[in-house]
N, C-alpha and C positions, 0 to 999 in steps of 0.2 A: 503560402502563408506559413505562420507558426500558429495554426490553431490547435487547441486542447483536443486531444484524442477522447474519444467518449468510451464508457465503459458498455458492458452488456448485461441481460439479463437472465440470471440462471436458475430455473426451478422458481422463478417468481421472487428471486432476491436479486439486486441491482448490484452489480460488481464493478466498482469504478477503475478506471484506468491507472496507470502509475502517474500519468501527468495531472490528472483529477486528484489523487491522493498526495501527492507532491505539493500541488497549487492551493489546497486549502489554507484557509487564512490562518497565521499564526501557527502554522504546520513546522514541528521541530523534530531533530532527531530522536528527541526524546519521547514524544509523543508516538513517532513512527515504532518506535522500539515496543512501546506499551501495546500500540495496535497489532502488531505482529505476534506478541505474545499471547493474545487472546485468541480463543477458537472463534471461527465465523462459520456460521451454515451457509450453504450447503457443502462447504468444504470441510473434509474430515480434520481432525487435530493433528497437525504435522509437528511433532518434536524437533525443535531446532536447535543447535548449539549457539553458543554466545557469538564467536566467529561468523556463523551464517548469518544470525540477526543483524549483526554490525554490517556485514556485506548487503545484505537486502535492503537495510536502512540507507547505506549509501548509495546503491543503485538507484532507490527510489526517490530519493531527494534531488538526485542529478537530473530529474525531469522538472524541477521548480523552475519556473520562468523569472 
């Protein structure tokens, strides 16, 4: 089957899988880009360059069904 992979809980914070993120209703590249630019606990802030963010957005959106 082509079920959605589920995320995991780290330090009490649920971390969604790529397919869950891509499959959110009304998910767009712009929303993904904004999401990636914001820091998320418990992950440390990681400064990403424009091309890195663009690549991550394309990779994540590729999981959309």
